[in-house]
N, C-alpha and C positions, 0 to 999 in steps of 0.2 A: 273223581267220584265223591270224595268227601266234601269238596267245595260245592258241588251240585246240591248235596243234601243240605248244606248250610244255607244255600240260597233258597231252597224250598222252604226251610224252616222260617227264614226271614219273611218270605212272602206270606206264609201262614200267619205269622204274628201281625203283620201289617193288615191282613184281611180281618183278623180278629179285632184289632183296634178299630178299623173302619166299621165293622159290624156293630161293635159296642157304641160307637159314636152315632151311627144311624139309629140304633135302638133308643138312645138318649134323646135324639131329636124327635123321634116319633112320640115318645112319652111326653116331651115338652109340648108338642103340637096338640096332643090329645088333652093335656091339662089346660091348654089355652083355649080349648073349645073349637079348635080347627081340625076337622076330620076330613079325610080324603087324601091327605098327604102321607103316603106310605113309601118309605125308602127300603127297597129290596135290593140286596147285593147278589 
């Protein structure tokens, strides 16, 4: 049970990292003048 909770937390962290990365990419694309590329997780 405890191991399952730890795994869930890890997946949550990886998801947060991926979300932040996608947000950064989105911001970069917007700054570059390229619109239409939206990364949604």
